Steps between C-alpha positions, in 0.01 A plus 500: 500500500806541290637312205784372721260334745278366222790383278788421740714336229452779247824561309478875430519793742220724376598867537248734657279654233337816631124506449465119494370285787602139553199275434688172488320181595663160527241324283584727205771406253724789607502821705278788390474871574229751415453873461172678435504622140162675494157472668428159350838338426821396671841447349611154607865400485582129506862419584596146403809306600832624368593147397287424191497128592303585815230695314179299493362649179821596322506852366677810626591578859292820522143540377302823538123472460192719530235341722151602617528618862238260635632190324524237773675250273852628446648256251794588280377272223147646485597856416393629162658834580871420515672833447866404510729203560877492540786321670662833594415691819648816345276469191199450725575807713570710188168390346310588817672839525445583132137394498361563847734748668803480723404235755828314526 
């Protein structure tokens, strides 16, 4: 599955982010991608609609979270471990590169 098939009316072309796998599911609020951070945790990137009026929960367009690998319930609103939020793709990529290495 890809975010385009799960969210056919999505209003942002998500650039490829090396090291992240598309985990988007149509029943989620927005597309999501993950990358294994360590043996027990994944980095999860939620990409919300570009148009703030289409965002179900408000907030920023990009949210990066740390999630237990075996967590079956991926829910952007249940994360206690939000690492970073922004409306800028460039800020997001810079944060990932500065903190976790050159993936993008």
